[in-house]
N, CA, C and O of each residue as an XYZ file, in Angstrom:
784
protein
N     -40.215    -68.151     19.821
C     -41.096    -68.672     20.936
C     -39.774    -68.713     22.011
O     -40.119    -68.554     23.182
N     -38.634    -68.861     21.841
C     -37.843    -69.368     23.102
C     -37.509    -68.298     23.926
O     -37.272    -68.457     25.124
N     -37.460    -66.768     23.134
C     -37.802    -65.193     24.008
C     -38.947    -65.178     24.998
O     -38.961    -64.651     26.110
N     -39.999    -65.921     24.325
C     -41.623    -65.908     25.099
C     -41.486    -66.609     26.547
O     -41.952    -66.221     27.619
N     -40.494    -68.076     26.186
C     -40.598    -68.560     27.174
C     -39.402    -68.170     28.075
O     -39.177    -68.774     29.124
N     -38.630    -67.127     27.630
C     -37.456    -66.520     28.840
C     -38.758    -65.583     29.752
O     -38.871    -65.508     30.975
N     -39.631    -64.943     28.699
C     -40.142    -63.954     29.247
C     -41.160    -64.702     30.402
O     -41.184    -64.251     31.547
N     -41.860    -65.687     30.080
C     -42.327    -66.153     31.112
C     -42.081    -66.712     32.481
O     -42.880    -66.816     33.411
N     -40.873    -67.037     32.423
C     -40.124    -67.521     33.707
C     -39.442    -66.288     34.110
O     -39.215    -66.221     35.318
N     -39.011    -65.171     33.307
C     -38.819    -64.241     34.529
C     -39.708    -63.601     35.282
O     -39.382    -63.003     36.306
N     -41.306    -63.694     34.697
C     -42.209    -63.144     35.253
C     -42.313    -64.300     36.255
O     -41.857    -63.983     37.354
N     -42.835    -65.682     36.176
C     -42.862    -66.744     37.428
C     -41.700    -66.840     38.113
O     -42.106    -67.043     39.257
N     -40.644    -66.829     38.156
C     -39.618    -66.958     39.032
C     -39.583    -65.619     39.792
O     -39.211    -65.631     40.965
N     -39.975    -64.377     39.154
C     -39.634    -63.430     40.296
C     -41.346    -62.789     40.463
O     -41.629    -61.594     40.379
N     -42.484    -64.074     40.748
C     -43.600    -63.273     40.713
C     -43.586    -63.272     42.292
O     -44.640    -62.867     42.782
N     -42.536    -63.668     43.247
C     -42.700    -63.463     44.949
C     -42.172    -62.021     44.966
O     -42.151    -61.302     45.965
N     -41.736    -61.679     43.701
C     -41.229    -60.337     44.013
C     -42.363    -59.359     43.788
O     -42.354    -58.243     44.305
N     -43.355    -59.801     42.997
C     -44.741    -59.054     42.536
C     -45.621    -59.232     43.441
O     -46.563    -58.442     43.384
N     -45.655    -60.291     44.578
C     -46.906    -60.445     45.814
C     -46.121    -59.528     46.689
O     -46.787    -58.924     47.530
N     -44.800    -59.297     46.658
C     -44.374    -58.231     47.569
C     -44.698    -57.105     47.351
O     -45.217    -56.351     48.174
N     -44.402    -56.821     46.088
C     -44.861    -55.243     45.859
C     -45.923    -55.006     45.854
O     -46.295    -54.087     46.583
N     -46.972    -55.777     44.970
C     -48.388    -55.425     44.789
C     -49.453    -56.311     45.635
O     -50.673    -56.156     45.570
N     -48.811    -57.225     46.405
C     -49.495    -57.887     47.102
C     -50.941    -57.263     47.846
O     -52.110    -57.642     47.765
N     -50.192    -55.954     48.724
C     -51.072    -55.146     49.194
C     -52.546    -54.740     48.372
O     -53.671    -54.825     48.865
N     -52.181    -54.248     46.892
C     -53.208    -54.003     46.249
C     -54.150    -55.209     45.768
O     -55.379    -55.182     45.703
N     -53.211    -56.377     45.413
C     -54.076    -57.441     45.482
C     -54.835    -57.871     46.576
O     -56.034    -58.123     46.457
N     -54.151    -57.987     47.766
C     -54.955    -58.209     49.034
C     -56.072    -57.448     49.392
O     -57.011    -58.028     49.937
N     -56.133    -56.109     49.152
C     -57.115    -54.758     49.044
C     -58.224    -54.683     48.292
O     -59.225    -54.044     48.615
N     -58.069    -55.440     47.093
C     -59.004    -55.260     46.164
C     -60.506    -55.569     46.883
O     -60.560    -56.343     47.839
N     -61.597    -54.979     46.409
C     -63.096    -55.099     47.140
C     -63.893    -55.856     46.655
O     -64.921    -55.690     45.998
N     -63.020    -57.260     47.249
C     -63.957    -58.988     46.780
C     -64.376    -59.443     47.692
O     -64.961    -60.523     47.612
N     -64.219    -58.743     48.974
C     -64.340    -59.534     50.308
C     -65.592    -60.194     50.316
O     -65.534    -61.423     50.274
N     -67.001    -59.529     50.371
C     -68.165    -59.615     50.225
C     -68.832    -60.372     48.769
O     -70.025    -60.247     48.493
N     -68.250    -60.851     48.247
C     -68.245    -61.315     46.692
C     -68.425    -63.065     46.904
O     -68.048    -63.802     47.815
N     -69.123    -63.320     45.715
C     -69.318    -64.792     45.786
C     -68.326    -65.232     45.922
O     -67.446    -64.456     46.293
N     -67.930    -66.804     45.678
C     -66.700    -67.483     45.336
C     -66.331    -67.377     43.943
O     -65.126    -67.363     43.693
N     -67.283    -67.288     42.854
C     -67.186    -67.264     41.925
C     -66.961    -66.047     41.083
O     -66.658    -66.140     39.893
N     -67.111    -64.902     41.708
C     -66.910    -63.429     41.539
C     -65.746    -63.308     41.736
O     -65.124    -62.614     40.932
N     -65.128    -63.836     42.698
C     -63.842    -63.768     43.211
C     -62.972    -64.326     42.308
O     -61.888    -63.778     42.106
N     -63.295    -65.381     41.706
C     -62.193    -65.807     40.757
C     -62.220    -64.876     39.768
O     -61.119    -64.510     39.358
N     -63.346    -64.320     39.200
C     -63.673    -63.499     37.899
C     -63.003    -62.088     38.525
O     -62.685    -61.264     37.667
N     -62.873    -61.895     39.258
C     -62.326    -60.643     39.731
C     -60.898    -60.545     39.781
O     -60.132    -59.776     39.200
N     -60.658    -61.630     40.723
C     -58.774    -61.701     40.246
C     -58.190    -61.760     38.975
O     -57.194    -61.148     38.591
N     -59.299    -63.005     37.995
C     -58.626    -62.863     36.496
C     -58.861    -61.120     35.898
O     -57.940    -60.443     35.439
N     -60.165    -60.692     36.030
C     -60.175    -59.153     35.585
C     -58.825    -58.270     36.046
O     -58.240    -57.579     35.211
N     -58.484    -58.326     37.104
C     -57.643    -57.465     37.820
C     -56.131    -58.075     37.336
O     -55.415    -57.204     36.843
N     -55.762    -58.913     37.374
C     -54.679    -59.726     36.590
C     -54.456    -59.387     35.064
O     -53.396    -59.054     34.534
N     -55.742    -59.554     34.457
C     -55.974    -59.246     32.779
C     -55.594    -57.443     32.651
O     -54.892    -57.081     31.706
N     -55.941    -56.749     33.326
C     -55.678    -55.298     33.506
C     -54.128    -55.119     33.576
O     -53.544    -54.380     32.784
N     -53.521    -55.783     34.497
C     -52.223    -55.573     34.769
C     -51.156    -56.444     33.516
O     -50.087    -55.902     33.234
N     -51.452    -57.495     32.973
C     -51.211    -58.045     31.607
C     -51.099    -57.104     30.318
O     -50.142    -57.113     29.543
N     -52.247    -56.280     30.214
C     -52.615    -55.512     29.166
C     -51.594    -54.307     29.254
O     -50.950    -53.861     28.305
N     -51.555    -53.793     30.758
C     -50.356    -52.812     30.595
C     -48.896    -52.978     30.280
O     -48.131    -52.111     29.857
N     -48.619    -54.336     30.578
C     -47.609    -54.910     30.656
C     -47.063    -55.107     29.034
O     -45.901    -55.096     28.630
N     -48.343    -55.291     28.257
C     -48.029    -55.758     26.432
C     -48.012    -54.344     26.036
O     -47.157    -54.039     25.205
N     -48.620    -53.626     26.374
C     -48.942    -51.776     26.197
C     -47.208    -51.641     26.351
O     -46.630    -51.412     25.289
N     -46.452    -51.750     27.433
C     -45.114    -50.763     27.503
C     -44.504    -51.827     26.720
O     -43.574    -51.277     26.130
N     -44.541    -53.532     26.275
C     -43.691    -53.580     25.502
C     -43.672    -53.099     24.260
O     -42.621    -52.811     23.688
N     -45.214    -52.931     23.571
C     -45.698    -52.432     22.295
C     -44.711    -51.309     22.203
O     -44.017    -51.207     21.191
N     -44.580    -50.270     23.415
C     -43.893    -49.072     23.276
C     -42.474    -49.325     22.831
O     -41.944    -49.015     21.764
N     -41.848    -50.110     24.133
C     -40.311    -50.208     23.952
C     -40.053    -50.991     22.503
O     -39.381    -50.714     21.509
N     -40.743    -51.882     22.797
C     -40.415    -52.645     21.349
C     -39.904    -51.853     20.281
O     -38.813    -51.979     19.726
N     -41.045    -50.798     19.988
C     -41.015    -49.814     19.192
C     -39.582    -49.199     18.983
O     -38.903    -48.969     17.982
N     -39.374    -49.003     20.516
C     -37.963    -47.806     20.242
C     -37.061    -49.008     20.404
O     -35.930    -48.540     20.537
N     -37.017    -50.052     20.448
C     -35.910    -50.934     19.997
C     -35.604    -51.330     18.925
O     -34.502    -51.751     18.571
N     -37.137    -51.165     17.958
C     -36.908    -51.490     16.607
C     -36.411    -50.223     15.862
O     -35.900    -50.316     14.746
N     -36.602    -48.807     16.625
C     -35.904    -47.822     16.101
C     -34.088    -47.806     16.384
O     -33.177    -47.430     15.646
N     -34.075    -48.288     17.539
C     -32.424    -48.557     17.803
C     -31.711    -49.403     16.550
O     -30.787    -49.059     15.814
N     -32.261    -50.277     16.575
C     -31.756    -51.471     15.352
C     -31.746    -51.027     14.311
O     -30.808    -51.314     13.568
N     -32.914    -50.050     13.811
C     -32.952    -49.571     12.145
C     -32.197    -48.508     11.858
O     -31.955    -48.280     10.673
N     -31.638    -47.590     12.953
C     -30.626    -46.884     12.968
C     -29.286    -47.273     13.274
O     -28.366    -46.455     13.299
N     -29.139    -48.504     13.510
C     -27.740    -49.264     13.925
C     -27.416    -48.239     14.460
O     -26.797    -47.433     13.766
N     -27.728    -47.877     15.954
C     -27.246    -46.802     16.998
C     -27.155    -47.266     18.015
O     -27.082    -46.495     18.971
N     -27.128    -48.411     18.201
C     -26.883    -49.418     19.256
C     -25.531    -49.259     20.305
O     -25.406    -49.367     21.525
N     -24.728    -48.992     19.351
C     -23.168    -49.338     19.867
C     -23.113    -47.361     19.789
O     -21.960    -46.973     19.983
N     -23.935    -46.414     19.597
C     -23.793    -45.276     20.138
C     -24.582    -44.830     21.410
O     -24.234    -43.987     22.237
N     -25.724    -45.582     21.385
C     -26.316    -45.403     22.862
C     -25.598    -46.267     24.176
O     -25.558    -45.822     25.323
N     -25.045    -47.596     23.751
C     -24.252    -47.825     24.428
C     -23.044    -46.922     25.357
O     -22.855    -46.704     26.554
N     -22.291    -46.507     23.917
C     -21.117    -44.948     24.403
C     -21.852    -44.075     25.103
O     -21.388    -43.316     25.954
N     -23.093    -44.150     24.754
C     -23.741    -42.349     25.579
C     -23.843    -42.572     26.891
O     -23.371    -41.858     27.776
N     -24.633    -43.845     27.064
C     -24.823    -44.252     28.661
C     -23.285    -44.585     29.453
O     -23.011    -44.064     30.535
N     -22.588    -45.287     28.916
C     -21.024    -45.128     29.468
C     -20.359    -43.958     29.835
O     -19.664    -43.615     30.792
N     -20.890    -43.284     28.494
C     -20.160    -41.511     29.479
C     -21.055    -41.005     30.153
O     -20.470    -40.124     30.783
N     -22.476    -40.981     30.532
C     -22.822    -40.589     31.244
C     -22.728    -41.359     32.781
O     -23.014    -40.790     33.834
N     -22.295    -42.681     32.675
C     -22.266    -43.146     34.045
C     -20.599    -42.606     34.414
O     -20.392    -42.143     35.535
N     -19.740    -42.676     33.656
C     -18.456    -42.285     33.604
C     -18.591    -40.627     34.500
O     -18.128    -40.364     35.609
N     -19.318    -39.781     33.643
C     -19.285    -38.655     34.271
C     -20.223    -38.314     35.900
O     -20.397    -37.460     36.768
N     -20.507    -39.338     35.584
C     -21.507    -39.487     37.156
C     -20.659    -39.592     38.601
O     -20.901    -39.259     39.762
N     -19.635    -40.175     37.971
C     -18.284    -40.568     38.712
C     -17.356    -39.473     38.879
O     -16.588    -39.540     39.839
N     -17.312    -38.742     38.313
C     -16.244    -37.322     38.190
C     -16.694    -36.160     38.533
O     -16.041    -35.164     38.843
N     -18.369    -36.360     38.449
C     -19.232    -34.852     38.587
C     -18.989    -34.511     40.241
O     -18.714    -35.360     41.089
N     -19.118    -33.419     40.423
C     -18.811    -33.221     41.963
C     -20.325    -33.716     42.646
O     -21.316    -33.538     41.938
N     -20.480    -34.227     43.776
C     -21.453    -34.775     44.267
C     -22.832    -33.258     44.930
O     -23.958    -33.480     45.375
N     -22.401    -32.369     44.813
C     -23.232    -31.274     45.180
C     -23.865    -31.057     44.168
O     -25.075    -30.844     44.235
N     -23.237    -31.061     43.066
C     -23.632    -30.934     41.831
C     -25.237    -32.121     41.181
O     -26.287    -31.793     40.628
N     -24.765    -33.318     41.552
C     -25.465    -34.341     41.354
C     -26.666    -34.560     42.115
O     -27.627    -35.214     41.711
N     -26.578    -33.994     43.224
C     -27.869    -33.924     44.617
C     -28.958    -32.930     44.498
O     -29.963    -32.861     45.206
N     -28.433    -31.736     42.943
C     -29.575    -31.115     42.460
C     -30.297    -31.605     41.800
O     -31.282    -30.920     41.524
N     -30.237    -32.733     41.315
C     -30.814    -33.535     40.715
C     -31.866    -34.172     41.539
O     -31.628    -34.677     42.636
N     -33.227    -34.131     40.895
C     -34.661    -34.848     41.798
C     -35.090    -35.123     40.878
O     -35.697    -34.201     40.332
N     -35.077    -36.447     40.139
C     -35.907    -37.382     39.584
C     -37.131    -37.719     40.580
O     -38.313    -37.549     40.280
N     -36.705    -38.181     41.707
C     -37.592    -38.971     42.572
C     -38.923    -37.948     42.859
O     -40.037    -38.373     43.166
N     -38.606    -36.641     42.710
C     -40.043    -35.846     43.012
C     -40.978    -35.935     41.986
O     -42.177    -35.703     42.143
N     -40.268    -36.384     40.562
C     -41.431    -36.362     39.591
C     -42.014    -38.123     39.858
O     -43.193    -38.468     39.774
N     -41.200    -38.763     40.084
C     -41.506    -40.036     40.494
C     -42.625    -40.233     41.476
O     -43.506    -41.076     41.306
N     -42.561    -39.408     42.532
C     -43.263    -39.534     43.737
C     -44.596    -38.745     43.503
O     -45.607    -39.114     44.102
N     -44.638    -37.600     42.599
C     -45.547    -36.855     41.945
C     -46.511    -38.008     41.115
O     -47.736    -38.049     41.225
N     -45.868    -38.741     40.441
C     -46.368    -39.823     39.416
C     -47.146    -41.240     40.296
O     -48.076    -41.885     39.812
N     -46.717    -41.429     41.233
C     -46.691    -42.878     42.042
C     -48.242    -42.070     43.096
O     -49.288    -42.609     43.458
N     -47.731    -40.600     43.305
C     -49.265    -40.566     44.326
C     -49.971    -40.164     42.904
O     -50.821    -39.475     43.468
N     -50.219    -40.068     41.904
C     -51.702    -39.689     41.271
C     -52.204    -40.915     40.769
O     -53.333    -41.102     40.316
N     -51.297    -41.725     40.881
C     -52.051    -43.478     40.508
C     -52.571    -44.090     41.607
O     -53.356    -45.038     41.613
N     -51.968    -43.343     42.808
C     -52.150    -44.131     44.600
C     -53.877    -43.352     44.249
O     -54.984    -43.890     44.225
N     -53.558    -42.226     44.069
C     -55.417    -41.327     44.104
C     -56.031    -42.068     43.386
O     -57.122    -42.388     43.858
N     -55.746    -42.575     42.229
C     -56.865    -43.269     41.294
C     -57.156    -44.057     41.767
O     -58.232    -43.937     42.353
N     -56.513    -45.265     41.855
C     -56.339    -46.208     42.886
C     -57.512    -46.378     43.817
O     -58.397    -47.233     43.782
N     -57.284    -45.126     44.872
C     -58.294    -44.849     46.076
C     -59.672    -44.838     45.471
O     -60.544    -45.411     46.124
N     -60.045    -44.224     44.213
C     -61.576    -44.171     44.020
C     -61.884    -45.335     43.423
O     -63.046    -45.730     43.528
N     -61.024    -46.039     42.758
C     -61.097    -47.610     41.896
C     -61.692    -48.557     43.023
O     -62.519    -49.454     42.862
N     -61.042    -48.125     44.273
C     -61.371    -49.335     45.138
C     -62.887    -49.589     46.109
O     -63.105    -50.491     46.918
N     -63.868    -48.357     45.657
C     -64.638    -47.894     45.971
C     -65.862    -49.444     45.835
O     -66.640    -49.921     46.661
N     -65.542    -49.821     44.471
C     -66.236    -50.604     43.952
C     -65.991    -51.678     43.723
O     -64.785    -51.825     43.921
N     -66.636    -52.968     43.264
C     -66.200    -54.435     42.787
C     -66.141    -54.566     41.498
O     -65.593    -55.516     40.938
N     -66.856    -53.360     40.767
C     -67.521    -53.472     39.463
C     -66.356    -54.114     38.277
O     -65.186    -53.733     38.322
N     -66.707    -54.865     37.497
C     -65.545    -55.221     36.652
C     -64.517    -54.293     35.882
O     -63.308    -54.422     35.693
N     -65.342    -53.396     35.537
C     -64.177    -51.958     35.028
C     -63.645    -51.511     36.087
O     -62.667    -50.823     35.794
N     -63.810    -51.570     37.104
C     -63.079    -51.062     38.179
C     -61.675    -51.893     38.594
O     -60.559    -51.404     38.766
N     -62.124    -53.450     38.713
C     -61.246    -54.119     38.710
C     -60.062    -54.168     38.057
O     -58.925    -54.438     38.443
N     -60.706    -53.732     36.543
C     -59.839    -53.715     35.198
C     -58.865    -52.935     35.375
O     -57.705    -53.220     35.077
N     -59.336    -51.586     36.013
C     -58.763    -50.522     36.052
C     -57.653    -50.715     36.861
O     -56.546    -50.813     36.331
N     -57.800    -50.796     38.262
C     -57.240    -51.140     39.143
C     -55.677    -52.032     38.611
O     -54.489    -51.830     38.863
N     -56.251    -52.845     37.954
C     -54.857    -53.380     37.514
C     -53.948    -52.982     36.180
O     -52.789    -53.267     35.878
N     -54.943    -52.224     35.533
C     -54.181    -51.077     34.320
C     -53.263    -50.204     35.507
O     -52.074    -50.522     35.545
N     -53.511    -49.617     36.040
C     -52.714    -48.867     36.859
C     -51.639    -49.294     37.748
O     -50.701    -48.584     38.112
N     -51.872    -50.646     38.106
C     -50.837    -51.301     39.307
C     -49.642    -51.665     38.273
O     -48.456    -51.586     38.592
N     -50.129    -52.098     36.916
C     -49.011    -52.481     35.696
C     -48.462    -51.010     35.731
O     -47.580    -51.043     34.872
N     -48.492    -49.785     36.228
C     -47.960    -48.838     35.829
C     -47.277    -48.197     36.626
O     -46.869    -47.073     36.331
N     -46.939    -48.926     38.108
C     -46.358    -48.545     39.432
C     -45.050    -49.005     38.962
O     -44.933    -50.092     38.396
N     -43.818    -48.029     39.228
C     -42.802    -48.635     39.131
C     -42.151    -50.253     40.168
O     -42.304    -50.708     41.301
N     -41.571    -50.537     39.184
C     -41.427    -52.326     39.590
C     -39.696    -52.578     38.698
O     -39.430    -52.464     37.501
N     -38.760    -52.958     39.918
C     -37.370    -53.026     39.276
C     -37.979    -54.734     38.193
O     -37.538    -54.738     37.044
N     -38.477    -55.424     38.409
C     -38.549    -56.969     37.702
C     -39.624    -56.538     36.393
O     -40.016    -57.379     35.585
N     -40.015    -55.104     36.341
C     -40.695    -55.061     34.797
C     -39.646    -54.138     33.988
O     -39.551    -54.258     32.767
N     -38.947    -53.313     34.631
C     -37.855    -52.949     34.061
C     -36.690    -53.824     33.274
O     -35.906    -53.599     32.352
N     -36.971    -54.837     34.054
C     -35.888    -55.865     33.269
C     -36.232    -56.726     32.311
O     -35.500    -57.320     31.519
N     -38.029    -56.778     32.497
C     -38.447    -57.572     31.084
C     -38.675    -56.275     30.049
O     -38.698    -56.545     28.848
N     -38.827    -55.032     30.412
C     -39.041    -53.953     29.453
C     -37.238    -54.296     28.888
O     -36.981    -54.428     27.692
N     -36.614    -54.353     29.522
C     -35.382    -54.523     28.531
C     -35.343    -55.223     27.568
O     -34.846    -54.885     26.494
N     -36.015    -56.624     27.883
C     -35.870    -57.513     27.246
C     -37.181    -57.179     25.984
O     -37.182    -57.514     24.799
N     -37.865    -56.674     26.495
C     -39.127    -56.172     24.790
C     -38.214    -55.107     24.045
O     -38.620    -54.837     22.914
N     -36.981    -54.402     24.480
C     -36.304    -53.273     23.246
C     -35.282    -54.230     22.766
O     -34.571    -53.890     21.820
N     -35.122    -55.485     23.362
C     -33.798    -56.291     22.660
C     -34.310    -57.135     22.022
O     -33.603    -58.022     21.546
N     -35.740    -57.125     21.806
C     -36.872    -57.947     20.709
C     -36.334    -56.989     19.455
O     -35.911    -57.573     18.457
N     -36.337    -55.702     19.478
C     -36.086    -54.896     18.491
C     -37.493    -54.859     17.455
O     -37.292    -54.591     16.271
N     -38.746    -55.097     17.864
C     -39.565    -55.662     17.097
C     -41.107    -54.733     17.901
O     -41.410    -55.134     19.024
N     -41.559    -54.127     17.585
C     -42.942    -53.888     18.456
C     -43.621    -54.847     18.921
O     -43.992    -54.968     20.088
N     -43.848    -55.692     17.888
C     -45.138    -56.982     17.949
C     -44.671    -57.977     19.009
O     -45.374    -58.571     19.826
N     -43.441    -58.040     18.849
C     -42.549    -59.233     19.867
C     -42.015    -58.375     20.794
O     -41.591    -59.036     21.742
N     -41.785    -56.779     20.998
C     -41.635    -56.171     22.361
C     -43.103    -56.314     23.177
O     -43.095    -56.198     24.402
N     -44.344    -56.565     22.469
C     -45.744    -56.459     23.271
C     -45.795    -57.979     23.428
O     -46.407    -58.266     24.457
N     -45.399    -58.948     22.820
C     -45.266    -60.621     23.301
C     -44.551    -60.544     24.160
O     -45.042    -61.004     25.191
N     -43.143    -60.004     24.317
C     -42.300    -60.487     25.240
C     -43.071    -59.997     26.782
O     -43.159    -60.735     27.764
N     -43.589    -58.563     26.697
C     -44.351    -58.244     27.922
C     -45.617    -59.228     28.204
O     -45.746    -59.626     29.362
N     -46.472    -59.608     27.314
C     -47.239    -60.326     27.864
C     -47.088    -61.732     28.252
O     -47.923    -62.261     28.986
N     -46.073    -62.367     27.802
C     -45.490    -63.879     28.249
C     -44.957    -63.693     29.706
O     -45.105    -64.548     30.579
N     -44.297    -62.451     29.897
C     -43.651    -61.651     31.118
C     -45.077    -61.808     32.007
O     -45.008    -62.640     32.911
N     -46.549    -60.996     31.828
C     -47.453    -60.827     32.635
C     -48.016    -62.377     33.094
O     -47.918    -62.927     34.190
N     -48.472    -62.731     32.171
C     -48.861    -64.113     32.531
C     -47.838    -65.363     33.582
O     -48.369    -66.064     34.443
N     -46.628    -65.396     33.319
C     -45.695    -65.732     34.336
C     -45.812    -65.053     35.812
O     -45.295    -65.579     36.798
N     -46.541    -63.838     35.866
C     -46.958    -63.181     37.448
C     -48.024    -63.995     37.544
O     -48.174    -64.553     38.631
N     -48.846    -64.220     36.645
C     -50.398    -64.281     36.740
C     -50.922    -65.444     38.159
O     -51.763    -65.196     39.024
N     -50.110    -66.691     37.996
C     -50.472    -67.698     39.224
C     -50.204    -67.669     40.625
O     -50.635    -68.552     41.367
N     -49.595    -66.817     40.989
C     -49.028    -66.226     41.959
C     -49.976    -64.818     42.433
O     -50.513    -64.656     43.528
N     -49.994    -63.863     41.235
C     -50.780    -62.863     41.918
C     -52.128    -63.233     42.065
O     -52.821    -62.683     42.921
N     -52.726    -64.397     41.077
C     -53.996    -64.589     41.363
C     -54.229    -65.438     42.565
O     -55.328    -65.460     43.117
N     -53.239    -66.118     42.967
C     -53.166    -66.746     44.246
C     -53.484    -65.392     45.607
O     -54.283    -65.360     46.543
N     -52.510    -64.488     45.159
C     -52.590    -63.496     46.333
C     -53.883    -62.896     46.286
O     -54.154    -62.449     47.401
N     -54.687    -62.724     45.555
C     -55.797    -62.165     45.393
C     -56.946    -63.267     46.177
O     -57.845    -63.028     46.983
N     -56.513    -64.457     45.602
C     -57.836    -65.445     46.736
C     -57.029    -65.499     48.411
O     -57.317    -66.154     49.412
N     -56.315    -64.848     48.235
C     -55.442    -65.290     50.108
C     -56.008    -64.237     50.872
O     -56.178    -64.288     52.090
N     -56.320    -63.206     50.078
C     -56.864    -62.073     50.740
C     -58.069    -62.514     51.666
O     -58.203    -62.097     52.817
N     -58.868    -63.335     51.091
C     -60.065    -63.975     51.984
C     -59.846    -63.926     53.082
O     -60.668    -63.585     53.933
N     -58.418    -64.335     53.341
C     -57.943    -64.841     54.986
C     -57.581    -63.832     55.921
O     -57.379    -63.739     57.132
N     -57.574    -63.020     54.777
C     -56.927    -61.788     55.803
C     -58.240    -60.379     56.404
O     -59.091    -60.047     55.578
N     -58.248    -59.850     57.496
C     -59.210    -59.588     58.106
C     -59.354    -58.169     57.507
O     -58.413    -57.568     56.988
N     -60.674    -57.658     57.628
C     -61.253    -56.211     57.252
C     -60.147    -55.222     57.891
O     -59.252    -54.695     57.232
N     -60.321    -55.078     59.088
C     -59.331    -54.080     59.569
C     -58.240    -54.435     58.661
O     -58.656    -54.420     57.503
N     -57.602    -54.597     58.702
C     -55.932    -55.190     57.943
C     -56.010    -54.540     56.500
O     -55.249    -53.667     56.081
N     -57.040    -55.108     55.832
C     -57.282    -54.572     54.242
C     -57.783    -52.770     54.764
O     -57.373    -51.770     54.175
N     -58.342    -52.757     55.479
C     -58.579    -51.249     55.190
C     -57.414    -50.386     55.626
O     -57.088    -49.320     55.104
N     -56.879    -50.935     56.563
C     -55.443    -50.587     56.699
C     -54.232    -49.902     55.521
O     -53.473    -48.939     55.407
N     -54.688    -51.204     54.746
C     -54.025    -51.252     53.077
C     -54.990    -50.331     52.538
O     -54.414    -49.453     51.895
N     -55.979    -50.225     52.553
C     -56.627    -49.133     51.476
C     -56.414    -47.627     52.164
O     -56.354    -46.732     51.321
N     -56.304    -47.243     53.399
C     -55.876    -46.163     53.953
C     -54.464    -45.521     52.635
O     -54.349    -44.490     51.973
N     -53.691    -46.685     52.775
C     -52.130    -46.529     52.115
C     -52.315    -45.787     50.441
O     -51.539    -45.015     49.879
N     -53.438    -46.267     50.014
C     -53.766    -45.669     48.782
C     -54.322    -44.355     48.686
O     -54.591    -43.877     47.584
């Protein structure tokens, strides 16, 4: 349980970062004309989608961590990463500059944005859930830190629970972000939607 409380506090203390990165999505949720009760429900549905994604990532990376633990190759993995880091220092800059992982990442983000743009057309519960689900897959340094914890858990269930509690930690501030969107002008919300 100690690891889960650590995961929760990583999410809680890092949730200002979440609002900075994902706040535009939360602010732009199609809930402006909804009733107050549906705004609360919609915020919960959206955040539930994010947490489901985090738990799913924890399941996958916890399984990966379990494989490392079973194979007892954590030492070899550390050595391999160390060798790559050392080589990156000594390899010529021109050779390294030909590697463009950002192209793949940019394409990945573009596809997610395209799907998000379509989902913003309706405030149906399924759309809000899918917006949250896709939001959870956007690249985020804080999520990467939490994924490291799920790998270290060495077990797919523990990895999923670690990420679930991390997501719960982000919930209060991200829920508040959705509610604050009610005070943001429609013109500003439309500008945000154009980003997607």
